[in-house]
CHARMM internal coordinates of N, CA and C (Angstrom, degrees):
IC EDIT
DIST 1 N 1 CA 1.4367
DIST 1 CA 1 C 1.5250
ANGL 1 N 1 CA 1 C 108.90
DIST 1 C 2 N 1.3248
ANGL 1 CA 1 C 2 N 113.93
DIHE 1 N 1 CA 1 C 2 N 141.94
DIST 2 N 2 CA 1.4556
ANGL 1 C 2 N 2 CA 119.49
DIHE 1 CA 1 C 2 N 2 CA 174.45
DIST 2 CA 2 C 1.5194
ANGL 2 N 2 CA 2 C 108.60
DIHE 1 C 2 N 2 CA 2 C -132.12
DIST 2 C 3 N 1.3121
ANGL 2 CA 2 C 3 N 115.22
DIHE 2 N 2 CA 2 C 3 N 158.58
DIST 3 N 3 CA 1.4580
ANGL 2 C 3 N 3 CA 119.65
DIHE 2 CA 2 C 3 N 3 CA 174.39
DIST 3 CA 3 C 1.5144
ANGL 3 N 3 CA 3 C 108.13
DIHE 2 C 3 N 3 CA 3 C -109.54
DIST 3 C 4 N 1.2997
ANGL 3 CA 3 C 4 N 115.96
DIHE 3 N 3 CA 3 C 4 N 148.55
DIST 4 N 4 CA 1.4554
ANGL 3 C 4 N 4 CA 121.60
DIHE 3 CA 3 C 4 N 4 CA -178.64
DIST 4 CA 4 C 1.5201
ANGL 4 N 4 CA 4 C 109.12
DIHE 3 C 4 N 4 CA 4 C -120.52
DIST 4 C 5 N 1.3369
ANGL 4 CA 4 C 5 N 116.86
DIHE 4 N 4 CA 4 C 5 N 140.28
DIST 5 N 5 CA 1.4629
ANGL 4 C 5 N 5 CA 118.89
DIHE 4 CA 4 C 5 N 5 CA 177.74
DIST 5 CA 5 C 1.5292
ANGL 5 N 5 CA 5 C 110.92
DIHE 4 C 5 N 5 CA 5 C -66.64
DIST 5 C 6 N 1.3044
ANGL 5 CA 5 C 6 N 116.16
DIHE 5 N 5 CA 5 C 6 N 140.35
DIST 6 N 6 CA 1.4670
ANGL 5 C 6 N 6 CA 121.20
DIHE 5 CA 5 C 6 N 6 CA -177.23
DIST 6 CA 6 C 1.5208
ANGL 6 N 6 CA 6 C 112.58
DIHE 5 C 6 N 6 CA 6 C -59.55
DIST 6 C 7 N 1.3128
ANGL 6 CA 6 C 7 N 117.83
DIHE 6 N 6 CA 6 C 7 N -33.07
DIST 7 N 7 CA 1.4627
ANGL 6 C 7 N 7 CA 120.70
DIHE 6 CA 6 C 7 N 7 CA -176.13
DIST 7 CA 7 C 1.5296
ANGL 7 N 7 CA 7 C 113.03
DIHE 6 C 7 N 7 CA 7 C -69.96
DIST 7 C 8 N 1.3177
ANGL 7 CA 7 C 8 N 118.61
DIHE 7 N 7 CA 7 C 8 N -10.72
DIST 8 N 8 CA 1.4655
ANGL 7 C 8 N 8 CA 121.74
DIHE 7 CA 7 C 8 N 8 CA -177.58
DIST 8 CA 8 C 1.5318
ANGL 8 N 8 CA 8 C 113.44
DIHE 7 C 8 N 8 CA 8 C -105.68
DIST 8 C 9 N 1.3234
ANGL 8 CA 8 C 9 N 118.36
DIHE 8 N 8 CA 8 C 9 N 2.74
DIST 9 N 9 CA 1.4581
ANGL 8 C 9 N 9 CA 120.46
DIHE 8 CA 8 C 9 N 9 CA -176.71
DIST 9 CA 9 C 1.5231
ANGL 9 N 9 CA 9 C 112.85
DIHE 8 C 9 N 9 CA 9 C -62.31
DIST 9 C 10 N 1.3134
ANGL 9 CA 9 C 10 N 119.05
DIHE 9 N 9 CA 9 C 10 N -34.29
DIST 10 N 10 CA 1.4602
ANGL 9 C 10 N 10 CA 119.95
DIHE 9 CA 9 C 10 N 10 CA -179.20
DIST 10 CA 10 C 1.5242
ANGL 10 N 10 CA 10 C 110.92
DIHE 9 C 10 N 10 CA 10 C -62.99
DIST 10 C 11 N 1.3321
ANGL 10 CA 10 C 11 N 117.60
DIHE 10 N 10 CA 10 C 11 N -35.17
DIST 11 N 11 CA 1.4595
ANGL 10 C 11 N 11 CA 121.13
DIHE 10 CA 10 C 11 N 11 CA 179.85
DIST 11 CA 11 C 1.5271
ANGL 11 N 11 CA 11 C 111.48
DIHE 10 C 11 N 11 CA 11 C -73.96
DIST 11 C 12 N 1.3111
ANGL 11 CA 11 C 12 N 116.76
DIHE 11 N 11 CA 11 C 12 N -26.70
DIST 12 N 12 CA 1.4573
ANGL 11 C 12 N 12 CA 120.80
DIHE 11 CA 11 C 12 N 12 CA -177.19
DIST 12 CA 12 C 1.5165
ANGL 12 N 12 CA 12 C 113.30
DIHE 11 C 12 N 12 CA 12 C -96.62
DIST 12 C 13 N 1.3000
ANGL 12 CA 12 C 13 N 118.24
DIHE 12 N 12 CA 12 C 13 N 0.22
DIST 13 N 13 CA 1.4588
ANGL 12 C 13 N 13 CA 122.35
DIHE 12 CA 12 C 13 N 13 CA -178.00
DIST 13 CA 13 C 1.5341
ANGL 13 N 13 CA 13 C 113.16
DIHE 12 C 13 N 13 CA 13 C -54.24
DIST 13 C 14 N 1.3407
ANGL 13 CA 13 C 14 N 119.28
DIHE 13 N 13 CA 13 C 14 N -40.35
DIST 14 N 14 CA 1.4696
ANGL 13 C 14 N 14 CA 118.27
DIHE 13 CA 13 C 14 N 14 CA 178.77
DIST 14 CA 14 C 1.5267
ANGL 14 N 14 CA 14 C 113.70
DIHE 13 C 14 N 14 CA 14 C -59.87
DIST 14 C 15 N 1.3246
ANGL 14 CA 14 C 15 N 117.75
DIHE 14 N 14 CA 14 C 15 N -22.22
DIST 15 N 15 CA 1.4565
ANGL 14 C 15 N 15 CA 119.59
DIHE 14 CA 14 C 15 N 15 CA 177.38
DIST 15 CA 15 C 1.5231
ANGL 15 N 15 CA 15 C 111.82
DIHE 14 C 15 N 15 CA 15 C -61.88
DIST 15 C 16 N 1.3211
ANGL 15 CA 15 C 16 N 117.34
DIHE 15 N 15 CA 15 C 16 N -30.93
DIST 16 N 16 CA 1.4631
ANGL 15 C 16 N 16 CA 120.33
DIHE 15 CA 15 C 16 N 16 CA 177.92
DIST 16 CA 16 C 1.5166
ANGL 16 N 16 CA 16 C 111.09
DIHE 15 C 16 N 16 CA 16 C -59.80
DIST 16 C 17 N 1.3136
ANGL 16 CA 16 C 17 N 116.54
DIHE 16 N 16 CA 16 C 17 N -39.50
DIST 17 N 17 CA 1.4610
ANGL 16 C 17 N 17 CA 121.26
DIHE 16 CA 16 C 17 N 17 CA -177.17
DIST 17 CA 17 C 1.5216
ANGL 17 N 17 CA 17 C 111.13
DIHE 16 C 17 N 17 CA 17 C -84.27
DIST 17 C 18 N 1.3189
ANGL 17 CA 17 C 18 N 117.10
DIHE 17 N 17 CA 17 C 18 N -44.05
DIST 18 N 18 CA 1.4585
ANGL 17 C 18 N 18 CA 121.91
DIHE 17 CA 17 C 18 N 18 CA -172.89
DIST 18 CA 18 C 1.5257
ANGL 18 N 18 CA 18 C 112.81
DIHE 17 C 18 N 18 CA 18 C -77.80
DIST 18 C 19 N 1.3295
ANGL 18 CA 18 C 19 N 117.17
DIHE 18 N 18 CA 18 C 19 N -41.31
DIST 19 N 19 CA 1.4699
ANGL 18 C 19 N 19 CA 120.11
DIHE 18 CA 18 C 19 N 19 CA -172.58
DIST 19 CA 19 C 1.5216
ANGL 19 N 19 CA 19 C 114.55
DIHE 18 C 19 N 19 CA 19 C -116.85
DIST 19 C 20 N 1.3206
ANGL 19 CA 19 C 20 N 117.35
DIHE 19 N 19 CA 19 C 20 N -51.96
DIST 20 N 20 CA 1.4628
ANGL 19 C 20 N 20 CA 119.74
DIHE 19 CA 19 C 20 N 20 CA -170.87
DIST 20 CA 20 C 1.5235
ANGL 20 N 20 CA 20 C 113.21
DIHE 19 C 20 N 20 CA 20 C -68.38
DIST 20 C 21 N 1.3250
ANGL 20 CA 20 C 21 N 117.22
DIHE 20 N 20 CA 20 C 21 N -41.99
DIST 21 N 21 CA 1.4637
ANGL 20 C 21 N 21 CA 119.32
DIHE 20 CA 20 C 21 N 21 CA -179.30
DIST 21 CA 21 C 1.5314
ANGL 21 N 21 CA 21 C 111.59
DIHE 20 C 21 N 21 CA 21 C -64.48
DIST 21 C 22 N 1.3479
ANGL 21 CA 21 C 22 N 118.93
DIHE 21 N 21 CA 21 C 22 N -48.29
DIST 22 N 22 CA 1.4691
ANGL 21 C 22 N 22 CA 118.13
DIHE 21 CA 21 C 22 N 22 CA 176.74
DIST 22 CA 22 C 1.5290
ANGL 22 N 22 CA 22 C 112.13
DIHE 21 C 22 N 22 CA 22 C -61.49
DIST 22 C 23 N 1.3487
ANGL 22 CA 22 C 23 N 116.91
DIHE 22 N 22 CA 22 C 23 N -33.75
DIST 23 N 23 CA 1.4639
ANGL 22 C 23 N 23 CA 119.61
DIHE 22 CA 22 C 23 N 23 CA 177.40
DIST 23 CA 23 C 1.5289
ANGL 23 N 23 CA 23 C 110.53
DIHE 22 C 23 N 23 CA 23 C -64.22
DIST 23 C 24 N 1.3397
ANGL 23 CA 23 C 24 N 117.10
DIHE 23 N 23 CA 23 C 24 N -45.85
DIST 24 N 24 CA 1.4584
ANGL 23 C 24 N 24 CA 120.46
DIHE 23 CA 23 C 24 N 24 CA -179.69
DIST 24 CA 24 C 1.5257
ANGL 24 N 24 CA 24 C 111.19
DIHE 23 C 24 N 24 CA 24 C -61.20
DIST 24 C 25 N 1.3243
ANGL 24 CA 24 C 25 N 116.60
DIHE 24 N 24 CA 24 C 25 N -41.96
DIST 25 N 25 CA 1.4661
ANGL 24 C 25 N 25 CA 120.64
DIHE 24 CA 24 C 25 N 25 CA -179.81
DIST 25 CA 25 C 1.5294
ANGL 25 N 25 CA 25 C 110.25
DIHE 24 C 25 N 25 CA 25 C -64.02
DIST 25 C 26 N 1.3346
ANGL 25 CA 25 C 26 N 116.39
DIHE 25 N 25 CA 25 C 26 N -46.76
DIST 26 N 26 CA 1.4680
ANGL 25 C 26 N 26 CA 120.33
DIHE 25 CA 25 C 26 N 26 CA -179.49
DIST 26 CA 26 C 1.5214
ANGL 26 N 26 CA 26 C 111.34
DIHE 25 C 26 N 26 CA 26 C -66.03
DIST 26 C 27 N 1.3357
ANGL 26 CA 26 C 27 N 117.14
DIHE 26 N 26 CA 26 C 27 N -39.03
DIST 27 N 27 CA 1.4621
ANGL 26 C 27 N 27 CA 121.03
DIHE 26 CA 26 C 27 N 27 CA 179.08
DIST 27 CA 27 C 1.5232
ANGL 27 N 27 CA 27 C 110.79
DIHE 26 C 27 N 27 CA 27 C -63.65
DIST 27 C 28 N 1.3261
ANGL 27 CA 27 C 28 N 116.29
DIHE 27 N 27 CA 27 C 28 N -46.14
DIST 28 N 28 CA 1.4639
ANGL 27 C 28 N 28 CA 119.64
DIHE 27 CA 27 C 28 N 28 CA 179.90
DIST 28 CA 28 C 1.5252
ANGL 28 N 28 CA 28 C 111.42
DIHE 27 C 28 N 28 CA 28 C -62.71
DIST 28 C 29 N 1.3257
ANGL 28 CA 28 C 29 N 117.27
DIHE 28 N 28 CA 28 C 29 N -36.60
DIST 29 N 29 CA 1.4574
ANGL 28 C 29 N 29 CA 121.16
DIHE 28 CA 28 C 29 N 29 CA 178.47
DIST 29 CA 29 C 1.5304
ANGL 29 N 29 CA 29 C 110.56
DIHE 28 C 29 N 29 CA 29 C -64.90
DIST 29 C 30 N 1.3331
ANGL 29 CA 29 C 30 N 116.88
DIHE 29 N 29 CA 29 C 30 N -44.84
DIST 30 N 30 CA 1.4639
ANGL 29 C 30 N 30 CA 120.90
DIHE 29 CA 29 C 30 N 30 CA 177.90
DIST 30 CA 30 C 1.5268
ANGL 30 N 30 CA 30 C 110.86
DIHE 29 C 30 N 30 CA 30 C -62.95
DIST 30 C 31 N 1.3263
ANGL 30 CA 30 C 31 N 116.45
DIHE 30 N 30 CA 30 C 31 N -42.95
DIST 31 N 31 CA 1.4612
ANGL 30 C 31 N 31 CA 120.98
DIHE 30 CA 30 C 31 N 31 CA 179.65
DIST 31 CA 31 C 1.5301
ANGL 31 N 31 CA 31 C 110.26
DIHE 30 C 31 N 31 CA 31 C -61.85
DIST 31 C 32 N 1.3151
ANGL 31 CA 31 C 32 N 115.78
DIHE 31 N 31 CA 31 C 32 N -45.73
DIST 32 N 32 CA 1.4659
ANGL 31 C 32 N 32 CA 120.34
DIHE 31 CA 31 C 32 N 32 CA 179.91
DIST 32 CA 32 C 1.5253
ANGL 32 N 32 CA 32 C 110.49
DIHE 31 C 32 N 32 CA 32 C -61.11
DIST 32 C 33 N 1.3365
ANGL 32 CA 32 C 33 N 115.85
DIHE 32 N 32 CA 32 C 33 N -46.62
DIST 33 N 33 CA 1.4578
ANGL 32 C 33 N 33 CA 120.35
DIHE 32 CA 32 C 33 N 33 CA -178.76
DIST 33 CA 33 C 1.5195
ANGL 33 N 33 CA 33 C 110.97
DIHE 32 C 33 N 33 CA 33 C -58.11
DIST 33 C 34 N 1.3169
ANGL 33 CA 33 C 34 N 116.35
DIHE 33 N 33 CA 33 C 34 N -44.01
DIST 34 N 34 CA 1.4662
ANGL 33 C 34 N 34 CA 119.80
DIHE 33 CA 33 C 34 N 34 CA -177.52
DIST 34 CA 34 C 1.5137
ANGL 34 N 34 CA 34 C 112.52
DIHE 33 C 34 N 34 CA 34 C -74.84
DIST 34 C 35 N 1.3221
ANGL 34 CA 34 C 35 N 117.37
DIHE 34 N 34 CA 34 C 35 N -49.68
DIST 35 N 35 CA 1.4597
ANGL 34 C 35 N 35 CA 120.19
DIHE 34 CA 34 C 35 N 35 CA -171.44
DIST 35 CA 35 C 1.5310
ANGL 35 N 35 CA 35 C 112.80
DIHE 34 C 35 N 35 CA 35 C -76.45
DIST 35 C 36 N 1.2985
ANGL 35 CA 35 C 36 N 117.48
DIHE 35 N 35 CA 35 C 36 N -40.77
DIST 36 N 36 CA 1.4596
ANGL 35 C 36 N 36 CA 119.99
DIHE 35 CA 35 C 36 N 36 CA -174.39
DIST 36 CA 36 C 1.5258
ANGL 36 N 36 CA 36 C 111.81
DIHE 35 C 36 N 36 CA 36 C -91.45
DIST 36 C 37 N 1.2918
ANGL 36 CA 36 C 37 N 116.61
DIHE 36 N 36 CA 36 C 37 N -54.68
DIST 37 N 37 CA 1.4673
ANGL 36 C 37 N 37 CA 119.26
DIHE 36 CA 36 C 37 N 37 CA -174.86
DIST 37 CA 37 C 1.5253
ANGL 37 N 37 CA 37 C 112.46
DIHE 36 C 37 N 37 CA 37 C -68.14
DIST 37 C 38 N 1.3296
ANGL 37 CA 37 C 38 N 116.41
DIHE 37 N 37 CA 37 C 38 N -36.17
DIST 38 N 38 CA 1.4614
ANGL 37 C 38 N 38 CA 119.33
DIHE 37 CA 37 C 38 N 38 CA -179.63
DIST 38 CA 38 C 1.5228
ANGL 38 N 38 CA 38 C 112.22
DIHE 37 C 38 N 38 CA 38 C -94.04
DIST 38 C 39 N 1.3179
ANGL 38 CA 38 C 39 N 116.12
DIHE 38 N 38 CA 38 C 39 N -0.77
DIST 39 N 39 CA 1.4653
ANGL 38 C 39 N 39 CA 123.05
DIHE 38 CA 38 C 39 N 39 CA 175.08
DIST 39 CA 39 C 1.5364
ANGL 39 N 39 CA 39 C 112.55
DIHE 38 C 39 N 39 CA 39 C 60.11
DIST 39 C 40 N 1.3364
ANGL 39 CA 39 C 40 N 116.49
DIHE 39 N 39 CA 39 C 40 N 43.05
DIST 40 N 40 CA 1.4613
ANGL 39 C 40 N 40 CA 120.30
DIHE 39 CA 39 C 40 N 40 CA 174.75
DIST 40 CA 40 C 1.5219
ANGL 40 N 40 CA 40 C 108.29
DIHE 39 C 40 N 40 CA 40 C -77.23
DIST 40 C 41 N 1.3013
ANGL 40 CA 40 C 41 N 116.32
DIHE 40 N 40 CA 40 C 41 N 138.99
DIST 41 N 41 CA 1.4562
ANGL 40 C 41 N 41 CA 120.54
DIHE 40 CA 40 C 41 N 41 CA 178.10
DIST 41 CA 41 C 1.5203
ANGL 41 N 41 CA 41 C 111.99
DIHE 40 C 41 N 41 CA 41 C -115.18
DIST 41 C 42 N 1.3319
ANGL 41 CA 41 C 42 N 117.40
DIHE 41 N 41 CA 41 C 42 N -14.42
DIST 42 N 42 CA 1.4559
ANGL 41 C 42 N 42 CA 121.44
DIHE 41 CA 41 C 42 N 42 CA -179.35
DIST 42 CA 42 C 1.5248
ANGL 42 N 42 CA 42 C 109.07
DIHE 41 C 42 N 42 CA 42 C -123.60
DIST 42 C 43 N 1.3172
ANGL 42 CA 42 C 43 N 116.32
DIHE 42 N 42 CA 42 C 43 N 136.43
DIST 43 N 43 CA 1.4626
ANGL 42 C 43 N 43 CA 121.40
DIHE 42 CA 42 C 43 N 43 CA -177.91
DIST 43 CA 43 C 1.5155
ANGL 43 N 43 CA 43 C 109.89
DIHE 42 C 43 N 43 CA 43 C -104.19
DIST 43 C 44 N 1.3081
ANGL 43 CA 43 C 44 N 116.43
DIHE 43 N 43 CA 43 C 44 N 126.21
DIST 44 N 44 CA 1.4612
ANGL 43 C 44 N 44 CA 122.66
DIHE 43 CA 43 C 44 N 44 CA 176.94
DIST 44 CA 44 C 1.5214
ANGL 44 N 44 CA 44 C 109.56
DIHE 43 C 44 N 44 CA 44 C -107.82
DIST 44 C 45 N 1.3277
ANGL 44 CA 44 C 45 N 116.38
DIHE 44 N 44 CA 44 C 45 N 155.37
DIST 45 N 45 CA 1.4658
ANGL 44 C 45 N 45 CA 120.98
DIHE 44 CA 44 C 45 N 45 CA -179.77
DIST 45 CA 45 C 1.5228
ANGL 45 N 45 CA 45 C 111.32
DIHE 44 C 45 N 45 CA 45 C -60.36
DIST 45 C 46 N 1.3084
ANGL 45 CA 45 C 46 N 117.49
DIHE 45 N 45 CA 45 C 46 N -37.49
DIST 46 N 46 CA 1.4654
ANGL 45 C 46 N 46 CA 120.51
DIHE 45 CA 45 C 46 N 46 CA -179.77
DIST 46 CA 46 C 1.5244
ANGL 46 N 46 CA 46 C 111.29
DIHE 45 C 46 N 46 CA 46 C -65.27
DIST 46 C 47 N 1.3237
ANGL 46 CA 46 C 47 N 116.79
DIHE 46 N 46 CA 46 C 47 N -33.57
DIST 47 N 47 CA 1.4603
ANGL 46 C 47 N 47 CA 121.09
DIHE 46 CA 46 C 47 N 47 CA 177.14
DIST 47 CA 47 C 1.5175
ANGL 47 N 47 CA 47 C 109.94
DIHE 46 C 47 N 47 CA 47 C -67.26
DIST 47 C 48 N 1.3185
ANGL 47 CA 47 C 48 N 116.30
DIHE 47 N 47 CA 47 C 48 N -45.23
DIST 48 N 48 CA 1.4586
ANGL 47 C 48 N 48 CA 121.51
DIHE 47 CA 47 C 48 N 48 CA 178.01
DIST 48 CA 48 C 1.5249
ANGL 48 N 48 CA 48 C 110.87
DIHE 47 C 48 N 48 CA 48 C -61.12
DIST 48 C 49 N 1.3198
ANGL 48 CA 48 C 49 N 116.93
DIHE 48 N 48 CA 48 C 49 N -43.01
DIST 49 N 49 CA 1.4666
ANGL 48 C 49 N 49 CA 120.89
DIHE 48 CA 48 C 49 N 49 CA 178.30
DIST 49 CA 49 C 1.5240
ANGL 49 N 49 CA 49 C 111.26
DIHE 48 C 49 N 49 CA 49 C -62.18
DIST 49 C 50 N 1.3092
ANGL 49 CA 49 C 50 N 116.59
DIHE 49 N 49 CA 49 C 50 N -36.84
DIST 50 N 50 CA 1.4692
ANGL 49 C 50 N 50 CA 120.09
DIHE 49 CA 49 C 50 N 50 CA 176.92
DIST 50 CA 50 C 1.5119
ANGL 50 N 50 CA 50 C 112.28
DIHE 49 C 50 N 50 CA 50 C -65.02
DIST 50 C 51 N 1.3395
ANGL 50 CA 50 C 51 N 115.97
DIHE 50 N 50 CA 50 C 51 N -40.47
DIST 51 N 51 CA 1.4701
ANGL 50 C 51 N 51 CA 119.59
DIHE 50 CA 50 C 51 N 51 CA 177.41
DIST 51 CA 51 C 1.5210
ANGL 51 N 51 CA 51 C 110.51
DIHE 50 C 51 N 51 CA 51 C -61.72
DIST 51 C 52 N 1.3288
ANGL 51 CA 51 C 52 N 115.88
DIHE 51 N 51 CA 51 C 52 N -45.73
DIST 52 N 52 CA 1.4712
ANGL 51 C 52 N 52 CA 120.55
DIHE 51 CA 51 C 52 N 52 CA -178.81
DIST 52 CA 52 C 1.5215
ANGL 52 N 52 CA 52 C 109.85
DIHE 51 C 52 N 52 CA 52 C -62.60
DIST 52 C 53 N 1.3212
ANGL 52 CA 52 C 53 N 117.57
DIHE 52 N 52 CA 52 C 53 N -43.76
DIST 53 N 53 CA 1.4601
ANGL 52 C 53 N 53 CA 121.21
DIHE 52 CA 52 C 53 N 53 CA -179.49
DIST 53 CA 53 C 1.5249
ANGL 53 N 53 CA 53 C 111.36
DIHE 52 C 53 N 53 CA 53 C -60.59
DIST 53 C 54 N 1.3244
ANGL 53 CA 53 C 54 N 116.55
DIHE 53 N 53 CA 53 C 54 N -48.65
DIST 54 N 54 CA 1.4669
ANGL 53 C 54 N 54 CA 119.85
DIHE 53 CA 53 C 54 N 54 CA 179.77
DIST 54 CA 54 C 1.5255
ANGL 54 N 54 CA 54 C 111.57
DIHE 53 C 54 N 54 CA 54 C -64.07
DIST 54 C 55 N 1.3207
ANGL 54 CA 54 C 55 N 116.17
DIHE 54 N 54 CA 54 C 55 N -42.18
DIST 55 N 55 CA 1.4666
ANGL 54 C 55 N 55 CA 119.97
DIHE 54 CA 54 C 55 N 55 CA -179.04
DIST 55 CA 55 C 1.5182
ANGL 55 N 55 CA 55 C 111.27
DIHE 54 C 55 N 55 CA 55 C -65.73
DIST 55 C 56 N 1.3179
ANGL 55 CA 55 C 56 N 117.78
DIHE 55 N 55 CA 55 C 56 N -41.15
DIST 56 N 56 CA 1.4660
ANGL 55 C 56 N 56 CA 120.37
DIHE 55 CA 55 C 56 N 56 CA 178.33
DIST 56 CA 56 C 1.5208
ANGL 56 N 56 CA 56 C 111.46
DIHE 55 C 56 N 56 CA 56 C -63.34
DIST 56 C 57 N 1.3270
ANGL 56 CA 56 C 57 N 116.38
DIHE 56 N 56 CA 56 C 57 N -42.07
DIST 57 N 57 CA 1.4668
ANGL 56 C 57 N 57 CA 119.39
DIHE 56 CA 56 C 57 N 57 CA 179.48
DIST 57 CA 57 C 1.5283
ANGL 57 N 57 CA 57 C 112.25
DIHE 56 C 57 N 57 CA 57 C -64.81
DIST 57 C 58 N 1.3161
ANGL 57 CA 57 C 58 N 116.90
DIHE 57 N 57 CA 57 C 58 N -31.18
DIST 58 N 58 CA 1.4644
ANGL 57 C 58 N 58 CA 120.02
DIHE 57 CA 57 C 58 N 58 CA 178.13
DIST 58 CA 58 C 1.5313
ANGL 58 N 58 CA 58 C 112.26
DIHE 57 C 58 N 58 CA 58 C -81.44
DIST 58 C 59 N 1.3243
ANGL 58 CA 58 C 59 N 117.12
DIHE 58 N 58 CA 58 C 59 N -34.28
DIST 59 N 59 CA 1.4613
ANGL 58 C 59 N 59 CA 120.75
DIHE 58 CA 58 C 59 N 59 CA -172.27
DIST 59 CA 59 C 1.5239
ANGL 59 N 59 CA 59 C 113.56
DIHE 58 C 59 N 59 CA 59 C -88.03
DIST 59 C 60 N 1.3072
ANGL 59 CA 59 C 60 N 116.71
DIHE 59 N 59 CA 59 C 60 N -40.38
DIST 60 N 60 CA 1.4655
ANGL 59 C 60 N 60 CA 119.59
DIHE 59 CA 59 C 60 N 60 CA -174.94
DIST 60 CA 60 C 1.5200
ANGL 60 N 60 CA 60 C 110.35
DIHE 59 C 60 N 60 CA 60 C -92.69
DIST 60 C 61 N 1.2903
ANGL 60 CA 60 C 61 N 114.24
DIHE 60 N 60 CA 60 C 61 N 73.54
DIST 61 N 61 CA 1.4563
ANGL 60 C 61 N 61 CA 121.47
DIHE 60 CA 60 C 61 N 61 CA 178.43
DIST 61 CA 61 C 1.5276
ANGL 61 N 61 CA 61 C 107.56
DIHE 60 C 61 N 61 CA 61 C -83.56
DIST 61 C 62 N 1.3140
ANGL 61 CA 61 C 62 N 116.05
DIHE 61 N 61 CA 61 C 62 N 137.41
DIST 62 N 62 CA 1.4636
ANGL 61 C 62 N 62 CA 122.14
DIHE 61 CA 61 C 62 N 62 CA -174.44
DIST 62 CA 62 C 1.5298
ANGL 62 N 62 CA 62 C 112.36
DIHE 61 C 62 N 62 CA 62 C -51.64
DIST 62 C 63 N 1.3181
ANGL 62 CA 62 C 63 N 117.45
DIHE 62 N 62 CA 62 C 63 N -45.33
DIST 63 N 63 CA 1.4709
ANGL 62 C 63 N 63 CA 119.44
DIHE 62 CA 62 C 63 N 63 CA -176.79
DIST 63 CA 63 C 1.5268
ANGL 63 N 63 CA 63 C 111.57
DIHE 62 C 63 N 63 CA 63 C -65.34
DIST 63 C 64 N 1.3366
ANGL 63 CA 63 C 64 N 118.12
DIHE 63 N 63 CA 63 C 64 N -33.29
DIST 64 N 64 CA 1.4651
ANGL 63 C 64 N 64 CA 120.83
DIHE 63 CA 63 C 64 N 64 CA 178.14
DIST 64 CA 64 C 1.5220
ANGL 64 N 64 CA 64 C 111.25
DIHE 63 C 64 N 64 CA 64 C -67.62
DIST 64 C 65 N 1.3222
ANGL 64 CA 64 C 65 N 116.17
DIHE 64 N 64 CA 64 C 65 N -43.81
DIST 65 N 65 CA 1.4607
ANGL 64 C 65 N 65 CA 120.08
DIHE 64 CA 64 C 65 N 65 CA -179.40
DIST 65 CA 65 C 1.5275
ANGL 65 N 65 CA 65 C 110.32
DIHE 64 C 65 N 65 CA 65 C -65.79
DIST 65 C 66 N 1.3115
ANGL 65 CA 65 C 66 N 117.17
DIHE 65 N 65 CA 65 C 66 N -42.34
DIST 66 N 66 CA 1.4705
ANGL 65 C 66 N 66 CA 120.83
DIHE 65 CA 65 C 66 N 66 CA 178.91
DIST 66 CA 66 C 1.5226
ANGL 66 N 66 CA 66 C 110.48
DIHE 65 C 66 N 66 CA 66 C -63.57
DIST 66 C 67 N 1.3130
ANGL 66 CA 66 C 67 N 117.44
DIHE 66 N 66 CA 66 C 67 N -40.13
DIST 67 N 67 CA 1.4589
ANGL 66 C 67 N 67 CA 119.93
DIHE 66 CA 66 C 67 N 67 CA 179.93
DIST 67 CA 67 C 1.5234
ANGL 67 N 67 CA 67 C 110.88
DIHE 66 C 67 N 67 CA 67 C -64.95
DIST 67 C 68 N 1.3235
ANGL 67 CA 67 C 68 N 116.90
DIHE 67 N 67 CA 67 C 68 N -34.09
DIST 68 N 68 CA 1.4642
ANGL 67 C 68 N 68 CA 119.39
DIHE 67 CA 67 C 68 N 68 CA 177.47
DIST 68 CA 68 C 1.5241
ANGL 68 N 68 CA 68 C 110.23
DIHE 67 C 68 N 68 CA 68 C -65.61
DIST 68 C 69 N 1.3524
ANGL 68 CA 68 C 69 N 117.80
DIHE 68 N 68 CA 68 C 69 N -46.40
DIST 69 N 69 CA 1.4488
ANGL 68 C 69 N 69 CA 120.38
DIHE 68 CA 68 C 69 N 69 CA -178.65
DIST 69 CA 69 C 1.5252
ANGL 69 N 69 CA 69 C 112.38
DIHE 68 C 69 N 69 CA 69 C -64.71
DIST 69 C 70 N 1.3126
ANGL 69 CA 69 C 70 N 118.16
DIHE 69 N 69 CA 69 C 70 N -30.51
DIST 70 N 70 CA 1.4630
ANGL 69 C 70 N 70 CA 120.75
DIHE 69 CA 69 C 70 N 70 CA 177.35
DIST 70 CA 70 C 1.5194
ANGL 70 N 70 CA 70 C 111.40
DIHE 69 C 70 N 70 CA 70 C -66.84
DIST 70 C 71 N 1.3173
ANGL 70 CA 70 C 71 N 116.84
DIHE 70 N 70 CA 70 C 71 N -31.20
DIST 71 N 71 CA 1.4613
ANGL 70 C 71 N 71 CA 120.84
DIHE 70 CA 70 C 71 N 71 CA -177.14
DIST 71 CA 71 C 1.5269
ANGL 71 N 71 CA 71 C 115.00
DIHE 70 C 71 N 71 CA 71 C -91.00
DIST 71 C 72 N 1.3127
ANGL 71 CA 71 C 72 N 118.40
DIHE 71 N 71 CA 71 C 72 N -7.03
DIST 72 N 72 CA 1.4729
ANGL 71 C 72 N 72 CA 120.75
DIHE 71 CA 71 C 72 N 72 CA -175.98
DIST 72 CA 72 C 1.5166
ANGL 72 N 72 CA 72 C 110.75
DIHE 71 C 72 N 72 CA 72 C -77.20
DIST 72 C 73 N 1.3245
ANGL 72 CA 72 C 73 N 114.03
DIHE 72 N 72 CA 72 C 73 N 132.36
DIST 73 N 73 CA 1.4657
ANGL 72 C 73 N 73 CA 121.03
DIHE 72 CA 72 C 73 N 73 CA 175.49
DIST 73 CA 73 C 1.5152
ANGL 73 N 73 CA 73 C 107.63
DIHE 72 C 73 N 73 CA 73 C -124.63
DIST 73 C 74 N 1.3104
ANGL 73 CA 73 C 74 N 116.38
DIHE 73 N 73 CA 73 C 74 N 104.76
DIST 74 N 74 CA 1.4603
ANGL 73 C 74 N 74 CA 120.61
DIHE 73 CA 73 C 74 N 74 CA -178.46
DIST 74 CA 74 C 1.5183
ANGL 74 N 74 CA 74 C 110.04
DIHE 73 C 74 N 74 CA 74 C -104.97
END
COOR INIT
IC SEED 1 N 1 CA 1 C
IC BUILD
């Protein structure tokens, strides 16, 4: 986790669309698959780490990140 200064949020706004939203969607899908379909009732840290890893690999695609940096005007 990192914290970001409030004065820089306007410059980072595209991250919500390019990176964070796809990450949230992929994370929720992984969570649903594990908890509901596999009928898990207890959450372990290793399970959570696996969800984050899979979601990051799906959400942070190189072309998306590059397209964000091309559009940033600081």
